[in-house]
Each structure stands twice: as structure tokens, then as C-alpha cells.
All heavy atoms as TSV, in Angstrom:
chain	resi	resn	atom	element	x	y	z
A	1	MET	N	N	92.024	124.356	134.379
A	1	MET	CA	C	91.874	125.164	135.556
A	1	MET	C	C	92.783	126.378	135.445
A	1	MET	O	O	93.947	126.277	135.031
A	1	MET	CB	C	92.202	124.305	136.833
A	1	MET	CG	C	92.127	125.112	138.057
A	1	MET	SD	S	92.531	124.136	139.567
A	1	MET	CE	C	90.950	123.428	139.807
A	2	ILE	N	N	92.302	127.508	135.841
A	2	ILE	CA	C	93.073	128.721	135.794
A	2	ILE	C	C	93.431	129.123	137.224
A	2	ILE	O	O	92.574	129.153	138.093
A	2	ILE	CB	C	92.295	129.868	135.117
A	2	ILE	CG1	C	91.988	129.479	133.684
A	2	ILE	CG2	C	93.052	131.164	135.191
A	2	ILE	CD1	C	91.047	130.450	132.975
A	3	ILE	N	N	94.679	129.405	137.460
A	3	ILE	CA	C	95.128	129.884	138.778
A	3	ILE	C	C	95.603	131.318	138.670
A	3	ILE	O	O	95.879	131.789	137.615
A	3	ILE	CB	C	96.225	128.957	139.383
A	3	ILE	CG1	C	97.417	128.867	138.435
A	3	ILE	CG2	C	95.672	127.593	139.680
A	3	ILE	CD1	C	98.574	128.046	138.955
A	4	ASN	N	N	95.633	132.017	139.795
A	4	ASN	CA	C	95.989	133.456	139.716
A	4	ASN	C	C	97.482	133.664	139.751
A	4	ASN	O	O	98.285	132.684	139.823
A	4	ASN	CB	C	95.295	134.216	140.815
A	4	ASN	CG	C	95.738	133.835	142.244
A	4	ASN	OD1	O	96.828	133.313	142.419
A	4	ASN	ND2	N	94.891	134.092	143.210
A	5	HIS	N	N	97.881	134.897	139.749
A	5	HIS	CA	C	99.328	135.250	139.698
A	5	HIS	C	C	100.132	134.836	140.848
A	5	HIS	O	O	101.362	134.844	140.821
A	5	HIS	CB	C	99.449	136.793	139.489
A	5	HIS	CG	C	99.041	137.562	140.681
A	5	HIS	ND1	N	97.714	137.805	141.029
A	5	HIS	CD2	C	99.761	138.067	141.683
A	5	HIS	CE1	C	97.666	138.522	142.131
A	5	HIS	NE2	N	98.845	138.668	142.609
A	6	GLU	N	N	99.498	134.452	141.960
A	6	GLU	CA	C	100.222	134.031	143.166
A	6	GLU	C	C	100.785	132.613	143.061
A	6	GLU	O	O	101.506	132.146	143.923
A	6	GLU	CB	C	99.332	134.163	144.400
A	6	GLU	CG	C	98.920	135.594	144.691
A	6	GLU	CD	C	97.969	135.669	145.862
A	6	GLU	OE1	O	97.415	134.628	146.289
A	6	GLU	OE2	O	97.747	136.777	146.383
A	7	HIS	N	N	100.383	131.895	142.056
A	7	HIS	CA	C	100.804	130.498	141.902
A	7	HIS	C	C	101.652	130.300	140.647
A	7	HIS	O	O	101.372	130.911	139.627
A	7	HIS	CB	C	99.561	129.579	141.796
A	7	HIS	CG	C	98.702	129.695	143.042
A	7	HIS	ND1	N	97.704	130.645	143.146
A	7	HIS	CD2	C	98.696	128.974	144.188
A	7	HIS	CE1	C	97.123	130.498	144.301
A	7	HIS	NE2	N	97.690	129.522	144.987
A	8	SER	N	N	102.606	129.429	140.761
A	8	SER	CA	C	103.426	129.116	139.566
A	8	SER	C	C	103.097	127.802	138.941
A	8	SER	O	O	103.312	127.560	137.760
A	8	SER	CB	C	104.918	129.177	139.946
A	8	SER	OG	O	105.200	128.171	140.920
A	9	GLU	N	N	102.502	126.895	139.725
A	9	GLU	CA	C	102.137	125.565	139.161
A	9	GLU	C	C	101.203	124.864	140.147
A	9	GLU	O	O	101.030	125.298	141.313
A	9	GLU	CB	C	103.367	124.735	138.942
A	9	GLU	CG	C	104.185	124.434	140.203
A	9	GLU	CD	C	105.454	123.646	139.876
A	9	GLU	OE1	O	106.373	124.224	139.317
A	9	GLU	OE2	O	105.471	122.451	140.236
A	10	PHE	N	N	100.548	123.813	139.689
A	10	PHE	CA	C	99.705	123.002	140.520
A	10	PHE	C	C	99.569	121.634	139.906
A	10	PHE	O	O	99.857	121.481	138.715
A	10	PHE	CB	C	98.297	123.626	140.764
A	10	PHE	CG	C	97.423	123.529	139.506
A	10	PHE	CD1	C	96.519	122.556	139.387
A	10	PHE	CD2	C	97.542	124.459	138.502
A	10	PHE	CE1	C	95.699	122.417	138.250
A	10	PHE	CE2	C	96.713	124.418	137.372
A	10	PHE	CZ	C	95.795	123.383	137.249
A	11	ARG	N	N	99.138	120.668	140.693
A	11	ARG	CA	C	98.826	119.347	140.096
A	11	ARG	C	C	98.056	118.614	141.211
A	11	ARG	O	O	98.093	118.895	142.384
A	11	ARG	CB	C	100.100	118.552	139.820
A	11	ARG	CG	C	100.930	118.161	140.975
A	11	ARG	CD	C	102.141	117.376	140.609
A	11	ARG	NE	N	102.762	116.896	141.801
A	11	ARG	CZ	C	103.878	116.261	141.837
A	11	ARG	NH1	N	104.492	116.015	140.723
A	11	ARG	NH2	N	104.396	115.857	142.977
A	12	TRP	N	N	97.256	117.599	140.770
A	12	TRP	CA	C	96.523	116.747	141.677
A	12	TRP	C	C	97.449	115.607	142.061
A	12	TRP	O	O	98.217	115.120	141.243
A	12	TRP	CB	C	95.270	116.233	140.991
A	12	TRP	CG	C	94.261	117.254	140.755
A	12	TRP	CD1	C	93.932	117.869	139.585
A	12	TRP	CD2	C	93.391	117.863	141.717
A	12	TRP	NE1	N	92.965	118.795	139.756
A	12	TRP	CE2	C	92.582	118.827	141.031
A	12	TRP	CE3	C	93.192	117.697	143.101
A	12	TRP	CZ2	C	91.657	119.582	141.717
A	12	TRP	CZ3	C	92.253	118.481	143.735
A	12	TRP	CH2	C	91.477	119.389	143.049
A	13	GLY	N	N	97.303	115.167	143.282
A	13	GLY	CA	C	98.044	113.965	143.729
A	13	GLY	C	C	97.458	113.401	145.005
A	13	GLY	O	O	96.505	113.923	145.562
A	14	SER	N	N	97.988	112.293	145.418
A	14	SER	CA	C	97.524	111.633	146.630
A	14	SER	C	C	98.079	112.374	147.854
A	14	SER	O	O	98.945	113.218	147.791
A	14	SER	CB	C	97.976	110.181	146.644
A	14	SER	OG	O	99.432	110.137	146.821
A	15	PHE	N	N	97.526	112.011	149.022
A	15	PHE	CA	C	98.064	112.583	150.284
A	15	PHE	C	C	99.507	112.212	150.431
A	15	PHE	O	O	100.327	113.028	150.822
A	15	PHE	CB	C	97.239	112.068	151.478
A	15	PHE	CG	C	95.950	112.804	151.675
A	15	PHE	CD1	C	94.778	112.215	151.254
A	15	PHE	CD2	C	95.910	114.050	152.226
A	15	PHE	CE1	C	93.569	112.869	151.454
A	15	PHE	CE2	C	94.711	114.694	152.416
A	15	PHE	CZ	C	93.527	114.126	152.007
A	16	GLY	N	N	99.867	110.969	150.089
A	16	GLY	CA	C	101.257	110.549	150.217
A	16	GLY	C	C	102.209	111.382	149.359
A	16	GLY	O	O	103.277	111.772	149.818
A	17	GLU	N	N	101.785	111.632	148.135
A	17	GLU	CA	C	102.605	112.496	147.271
A	17	GLU	C	C	102.706	113.916	147.819
A	17	GLU	O	O	103.790	114.498	147.806
A	17	GLU	CB	C	101.981	112.538	145.867
A	17	GLU	CG	C	102.074	111.301	145.084
A	17	GLU	CD	C	101.312	111.396	143.751
A	17	GLU	OE1	O	100.078	111.412	143.775
A	17	GLU	OE2	O	101.985	111.561	142.711
A	18	ALA	N	N	101.608	114.444	148.297
A	18	ALA	CA	C	101.600	115.778	148.848
A	18	ALA	C	C	102.564	115.907	150.024
A	18	ALA	O	O	103.288	116.900	150.119
A	18	ALA	CB	C	100.220	116.220	149.242
A	19	LEU	N	N	102.631	114.879	150.835
A	19	LEU	CA	C	103.542	114.925	152.002
A	19	LEU	C	C	105.009	114.997	151.559
A	19	LEU	O	O	105.811	115.504	152.301
A	19	LEU	CB	C	103.308	113.698	152.876
A	19	LEU	CG	C	102.032	113.673	153.643
A	19	LEU	CD1	C	101.863	112.299	154.342
A	19	LEU	CD2	C	101.949	114.776	154.695
A	20	THR	N	N	105.303	114.522	150.333
A	20	THR	CA	C	106.687	114.563	149.915
A	20	THR	C	C	107.062	115.868	149.188
A	20	THR	O	O	108.256	116.136	149.019
A	20	THR	CB	C	107.023	113.368	148.954
A	20	THR	OG1	O	106.267	113.564	147.754
A	20	THR	CG2	C	106.678	112.051	149.598
A	21	VAL	N	N	106.080	116.663	148.822
A	21	VAL	CA	C	106.412	117.897	148.075
A	21	VAL	C	C	106.194	119.163	148.835
A	21	VAL	O	O	106.763	120.178	148.439
A	21	VAL	CB	C	105.687	117.923	146.714
A	21	VAL	CG1	C	106.064	116.814	145.801
A	21	VAL	CG2	C	104.185	117.935	146.915
A	22	VAL	N	N	105.391	119.151	149.908
A	22	VAL	CA	C	105.215	120.423	150.618
A	22	VAL	C	C	106.443	120.693	151.475
A	22	VAL	O	O	107.018	119.767	152.078
A	22	VAL	CB	C	103.951	120.451	151.502
A	22	VAL	CG1	C	102.719	120.395	150.619
A	22	VAL	CG2	C	103.884	119.301	152.505
A	23	PRO	N	N	106.907	121.947	151.518
A	23	PRO	CA	C	108.209	122.221	152.172
A	23	PRO	C	C	108.206	122.382	153.661
A	23	PRO	O	O	109.265	122.302	154.264
A	23	PRO	CB	C	108.644	123.526	151.483
A	23	PRO	CG	C	107.398	124.188	151.099
A	23	PRO	CD	C	106.402	123.069	150.795
A	24	PHE	N	N	107.019	122.627	154.256
A	24	PHE	CA	C	107.023	122.980	155.644
A	24	PHE	C	C	106.323	121.912	156.533
A	24	PHE	O	O	105.318	121.350	156.142
A	24	PHE	CB	C	106.336	124.306	155.906
A	24	PHE	CG	C	106.986	125.432	155.143
A	24	PHE	CD1	C	106.347	126.020	154.063
A	24	PHE	CD2	C	108.228	125.862	155.472
A	24	PHE	CE1	C	106.968	127.025	153.348
A	24	PHE	CE2	C	108.902	126.897	154.764
A	24	PHE	CZ	C	108.225	127.500	153.668
A	25	ALA	N	N	106.845	121.695	157.720
A	25	ALA	CA	C	106.286	120.696	158.639
A	25	ALA	C	C	104.842	120.981	158.972
A	25	ALA	O	O	103.998	120.078	159.079
A	25	ALA	CB	C	107.110	120.601	159.888
A	26	GLY	N	N	104.487	122.266	159.084
A	26	GLY	CA	C	103.110	122.623	159.394
A	26	GLY	C	C	102.167	122.225	158.297
A	26	GLY	O	O	101.026	121.807	158.582
A	27	GLN	N	N	102.581	122.312	157.022
A	27	GLN	CA	C	101.766	121.881	155.911
A	27	GLN	C	C	101.552	120.382	155.942
A	27	GLN	O	O	100.468	119.858	155.679
A	27	GLN	CB	C	102.404	122.271	154.626
A	27	GLN	CG	C	102.458	123.789	154.382
A	27	GLN	CD	C	103.294	124.158	153.159
A	27	GLN	OE1	O	104.378	123.622	152.989
A	27	GLN	NE2	N	102.826	125.081	152.372
A	28	ARG	N	N	102.607	119.630	156.308
A	28	ARG	CA	C	102.465	118.166	156.375
A	28	ARG	C	C	101.521	117.794	157.527
A	28	ARG	O	O	100.705	116.879	157.412
A	28	ARG	CB	C	103.839	117.544	156.590
A	28	ARG	CG	C	104.706	117.614	155.326
A	28	ARG	CD	C	105.997	116.887	155.420
A	28	ARG	NE	N	106.955	117.477	156.369
A	28	ARG	CZ	C	107.769	118.506	156.080
A	28	ARG	NH1	N	107.734	119.029	154.881
A	28	ARG	NH2	N	108.540	118.939	157.000
A	29	HIS	N	N	101.593	118.531	158.637
A	29	HIS	CA	C	100.680	118.308	159.744
A	29	HIS	C	C	99.226	118.512	159.340
A	29	HIS	O	O	98.344	117.672	159.619
A	29	HIS	CB	C	101.066	119.227	160.918
A	29	HIS	CG	C	100.086	119.181	162.047
A	29	HIS	ND1	N	100.053	118.119	162.918
A	29	HIS	CD2	C	99.105	119.997	162.435
A	29	HIS	CE1	C	99.112	118.327	163.835
A	29	HIS	NE2	N	98.504	119.488	163.560
A	30	VAL	N	N	98.969	119.609	158.596
A	30	VAL	CA	C	97.620	119.895	158.163
A	30	VAL	C	C	97.104	118.794	157.215
A	30	VAL	O	O	95.993	118.378	157.326
A	30	VAL	CB	C	97.548	121.293	157.478
A	30	VAL	CG1	C	96.246	121.487	156.764
A	30	VAL	CG2	C	97.764	122.397	158.494
A	31	LEU	N	N	97.966	118.361	156.257
A	31	LEU	CA	C	97.567	117.303	155.367
A	31	LEU	C	C	97.208	116.043	156.109
A	31	LEU	O	O	96.226	115.368	155.789
A	31	LEU	CB	C	98.660	117.040	154.346
A	31	LEU	CG	C	98.850	118.046	153.248
A	31	LEU	CD1	C	100.146	117.788	152.478
A	31	LEU	CD2	C	97.665	118.071	152.322
A	32	ARG	N	N	97.965	115.681	157.113
A	32	ARG	CA	C	97.666	114.477	157.899
A	32	ARG	C	C	96.335	114.621	158.652
A	32	ARG	O	O	95.568	113.679	158.738
A	32	ARG	CB	C	98.821	114.173	158.877
A	32	ARG	CG	C	100.069	113.638	158.218
A	32	ARG	CD	C	101.116	113.266	159.230
A	32	ARG	NE	N	102.397	113.000	158.599
A	32	ARG	CZ	C	103.452	113.772	158.588
A	32	ARG	NH1	N	103.374	114.951	159.191
A	32	ARG	NH2	N	104.544	113.430	157.990
A	33	ARG	N	N	96.094	115.816	159.198
A	33	ARG	CA	C	94.834	116.055	159.901
A	33	ARG	C	C	93.629	115.982	158.946
A	33	ARG	O	O	92.575	115.420	159.250
A	33	ARG	CB	C	94.828	117.354	160.647
A	33	ARG	CG	C	95.775	117.431	161.819
A	33	ARG	CD	C	95.442	116.417	162.904
A	33	ARG	NE	N	94.093	116.642	163.389
A	33	ARG	CZ	C	93.405	115.752	164.102
A	33	ARG	NH1	N	93.954	114.548	164.385
A	33	ARG	NH2	N	92.190	115.969	164.494
A	34	VAL	N	N	93.760	116.615	157.785
A	34	VAL	CA	C	92.679	116.549	156.807
A	34	VAL	C	C	92.368	115.105	156.393
A	34	VAL	O	O	91.196	114.701	156.347
A	34	VAL	CB	C	93.036	117.408	155.526
A	34	VAL	CG1	C	92.081	117.137	154.364
A	34	VAL	CG2	C	93.045	118.861	155.872
A	35	LYS	N	N	93.394	114.337	156.142
A	35	LYS	CA	C	93.190	112.923	155.791
A	35	LYS	C	C	92.515	112.209	156.933
A	35	LYS	O	O	91.550	111.432	156.675
A	35	LYS	CB	C	94.525	112.260	155.438
A	35	LYS	CG	C	94.352	110.850	154.968
A	35	LYS	CD	C	95.678	110.216	154.593
A	35	LYS	CE	C	95.466	108.815	154.073
A	35	LYS	NZ	N	96.708	108.093	153.964
A	36	ALA	N	N	92.960	112.399	158.131
A	36	ALA	CA	C	92.362	111.719	159.297
A	36	ALA	C	C	90.892	112.112	159.485
A	36	ALA	O	O	90.017	111.276	159.720
A	36	ALA	CB	C	93.179	111.976	160.566
A	37	GLU	N	N	90.610	113.402	159.424
A	37	GLU	CA	C	89.253	113.922	159.693
A	37	GLU	C	C	88.249	113.642	158.560
A	37	GLU	O	O	87.085	113.397	158.819
A	37	GLU	CB	C	89.312	115.403	159.969
A	37	GLU	CG	C	90.052	115.800	161.237
A	37	GLU	CD	C	89.284	115.465	162.486
A	37	GLU	OE1	O	88.032	115.333	162.429
A	37	GLU	OE2	O	89.957	115.396	163.560
A	38	PHE	N	N	88.709	113.703	157.320
A	38	PHE	CA	C	87.765	113.659	156.213
A	38	PHE	C	C	87.841	112.403	155.356
A	38	PHE	O	O	86.967	112.159	154.520
A	38	PHE	CB	C	87.917	114.904	155.344
A	38	PHE	CG	C	87.597	116.152	156.062
A	38	PHE	CD1	C	88.604	116.947	156.553
A	38	PHE	CD2	C	86.278	116.518	156.262
A	38	PHE	CE1	C	88.302	118.126	157.249
A	38	PHE	CE2	C	85.972	117.683	156.950
A	38	PHE	CZ	C	86.975	118.481	157.446
A	39	VAL	N	N	88.907	111.622	155.485
A	39	VAL	CA	C	89.058	110.423	154.651
A	39	VAL	C	C	88.950	109.158	155.468
A	39	VAL	O	O	88.240	108.235	155.090
A	39	VAL	CB	C	90.412	110.455	153.897
A	39	VAL	CG1	C	90.592	109.202	153.088
A	39	VAL	CG2	C	90.466	111.667	153.022
A	40	GLU	N	N	89.646	109.088	156.606
A	40	GLU	CA	C	89.751	107.859	157.366
A	40	GLU	C	C	88.686	107.624	158.400
A	40	GLU	O	O	88.345	106.523	158.726
A	40	GLU	CB	C	91.147	107.808	158.027
A	40	GLU	CG	C	92.269	107.770	156.987
A	40	GLU	CD	C	93.638	107.890	157.595
A	40	GLU	OE1	O	93.757	108.319	158.780
A	40	GLU	OE2	O	94.609	107.623	156.879
A	41	TRP	N	N	88.115	108.701	158.952
A	41	TRP	CA	C	87.165	108.566	160.069
A	41	TRP	C	C	85.723	108.601	159.578
A	41	TRP	O	O	85.369	109.392	158.675
A	41	TRP	CB	C	87.348	109.626	161.102
A	41	TRP	CG	C	88.645	109.471	161.842
A	41	TRP	CD1	C	89.481	108.452	161.818
A	41	TRP	CD2	C	89.161	110.411	162.773
A	41	TRP	NE1	N	90.546	108.672	162.661
A	41	TRP	CE2	C	90.402	109.886	163.267
A	41	TRP	CE3	C	88.786	111.654	163.248
A	41	TRP	CZ2	C	91.189	110.508	164.181
A	41	TRP	CZ3	C	89.596	112.321	164.162
A	41	TRP	CH2	C	90.720	111.763	164.618
A	42	GLU	N	N	84.905	107.778	160.114
A	42	GLU	CA	C	83.463	107.768	159.855
A	42	GLU	C	C	82.852	109.017	160.541
A	42	GLU	O	O	83.086	109.232	161.727
A	42	GLU	CB	C	82.815	106.502	160.397
A	42	GLU	CG	C	81.341	106.395	160.143
A	42	GLU	CD	C	81.017	105.951	158.731
A	42	GLU	OE1	O	81.869	105.407	158.039
A	42	GLU	OE2	O	79.896	106.188	158.316
A	43	PRO	N	N	82.097	109.854	159.841
A	43	PRO	CA	C	81.536	111.033	160.486
A	43	PRO	C	C	80.477	110.633	161.534
A	43	PRO	O	O	79.855	109.580	161.449
A	43	PRO	CB	C	80.882	111.775	159.323
A	43	PRO	CG	C	80.785	110.846	158.177
A	43	PRO	CD	C	81.756	109.739	158.437
A	44	ILE	N	N	80.337	111.497	162.517
A	44	ILE	CA	C	79.365	111.233	163.539
A	44	ILE	C	C	77.954	111.356	162.911
A	44	ILE	O	O	77.733	112.079	161.928
A	44	ILE	CB	C	79.503	112.181	164.746
A	44	ILE	CG1	C	79.344	113.651	164.324
A	44	ILE	CG2	C	80.828	111.932	165.441
A	44	ILE	CD1	C	79.346	114.611	165.491
A	45	ARG	N	N	76.980	110.687	163.511
A	45	ARG	CA	C	75.627	110.583	162.971
A	45	ARG	C	C	74.994	111.981	162.725
A	45	ARG	O	O	74.290	112.196	161.754
A	45	ARG	CB	C	74.735	109.771	163.907
A	45	ARG	CG	C	73.361	109.475	163.365
A	45	ARG	CD	C	72.534	108.662	164.321
A	45	ARG	NE	N	72.164	109.359	165.551
A	45	ARG	CZ	C	71.228	110.330	165.606
A	45	ARG	NH1	N	70.572	110.660	164.564
A	45	ARG	NH2	N	70.923	110.844	166.796
A	46	GLN	N	N	75.291	112.939	163.609
A	46	GLN	CA	C	74.706	114.244	163.509
A	46	GLN	C	C	75.142	115.021	162.239
A	46	GLN	O	O	74.524	115.992	161.832
A	46	GLN	CB	C	75.008	115.059	164.711
A	46	GLN	CG	C	74.317	114.620	165.991
A	46	GLN	CD	C	75.067	113.478	166.682
A	46	GLN	OE1	O	76.051	112.971	166.190
A	46	GLN	NE2	N	74.595	113.075	167.828
A	47	LEU	N	N	76.235	114.597	161.624
A	47	LEU	CA	C	76.722	115.275	160.424
A	47	LEU	C	C	76.141	114.722	159.122
A	47	LEU	O	O	76.331	115.327	158.092
A	47	LEU	CB	C	78.257	115.184	160.376
A	47	LEU	CG	C	78.995	115.941	161.472
A	47	LEU	CD1	C	80.480	115.769	161.344
A	47	LEU	CD2	C	78.644	117.425	161.489
A	48	PHE	N	N	75.467	113.616	159.157
A	48	PHE	CA	C	74.914	113.015	157.983
A	48	PHE	C	C	73.700	113.861	157.499
A	48	PHE	O	O	72.890	114.333	158.303
A	48	PHE	CB	C	74.446	111.571	158.207
A	48	PHE	CG	C	75.538	110.609	158.173
A	48	PHE	CD1	C	76.070	110.109	159.366
A	48	PHE	CD2	C	76.060	110.164	157.004
A	48	PHE	CE1	C	77.087	109.176	159.318
A	48	PHE	CE2	C	77.104	109.245	156.947
A	48	PHE	CZ	C	77.606	108.728	158.147
A	49	ILE	N	N	73.576	114.053	156.175
A	49	ILE	CA	C	72.470	114.769	155.575
A	49	ILE	C	C	71.590	113.745	154.950
A	49	ILE	O	O	72.050	112.889	154.177
A	49	ILE	CB	C	72.971	115.744	154.507
A	49	ILE	CG1	C	73.841	116.803	155.161
A	49	ILE	CG2	C	71.787	116.382	153.790
A	49	ILE	CD1	C	74.511	117.742	154.190
A	50	THR	N	N	70.327	113.743	155.310
A	50	THR	CA	C	69.353	112.802	154.730
A	50	THR	C	C	68.411	113.525	153.842
A	50	THR	O	O	68.366	114.731	153.807
A	50	THR	CB	C	68.582	112.122	155.883
A	50	THR	OG1	O	67.794	113.090	156.534
A	50	THR	CG2	C	69.450	111.434	156.867
A	51	ALA	N	N	67.616	112.762	153.076
A	51	ALA	CA	C	66.645	113.370	152.157
A	51	ALA	C	C	65.625	114.258	152.922
A	51	ALA	O	O	65.173	115.275	152.405
A	51	ALA	CB	C	65.904	112.279	151.391
A	52	ALA	N	N	65.344	113.926	154.159
A	52	ALA	CA	C	64.410	114.730	154.959
A	52	ALA	C	C	64.990	116.100	155.329
A	52	ALA	O	O	64.287	117.023	155.609
A	52	ALA	CB	C	64.025	113.976	156.223
A	53	ASP	N	N	66.368	116.191	155.286
A	53	ASP	CA	C	67.019	117.449	155.656
A	53	ASP	C	C	67.000	118.462	154.472
A	53	ASP	O	O	67.238	119.663	154.736
A	53	ASP	CB	C	68.478	117.185	156.058
A	53	ASP	CG	C	68.583	116.368	157.326
A	53	ASP	OD1	O	67.693	116.388	158.163
A	53	ASP	OD2	O	69.568	115.601	157.430
A	54	VAL	N	N	66.816	118.003	153.304
A	54	VAL	CA	C	66.948	118.942	152.158
A	54	VAL	C	C	65.614	119.360	151.602
A	54	VAL	O	O	64.596	118.947	151.947
A	54	VAL	CB	C	67.778	118.400	151.009
A	54	VAL	CG1	C	69.239	118.529	151.337
A	54	VAL	CG2	C	67.411	116.994	150.675
């Protein structure tokens, strides 16, 4: 993966690891919300895509 000049490094990790390395409370808050909204919660029925939709 190639990153642009604005970045010095990157790596993949778990949400737990990310919470320990991001420096700002706001970033930790966003990570917790992303995990809650997209990993832990079952999406509402209206968000499911079925074969009939495509």
C-alpha cells in the first residue's frame, strides 16, 4: 500500500489496539462509535441489500 506525503507510517490493527495508539480523546470516541455502529449492532432491515435490489 502506498500512502501520501502526509503520513509517516501505518499498520492494520484491532479496535483495541487502535484505542491505545491514537493520541486524542476525540479519535478514541470515533473509533468506539464506528465499532458500535458497524461491528456490534445488527443493521436495520431497510439497510440490507438483497439480490432483487441489484
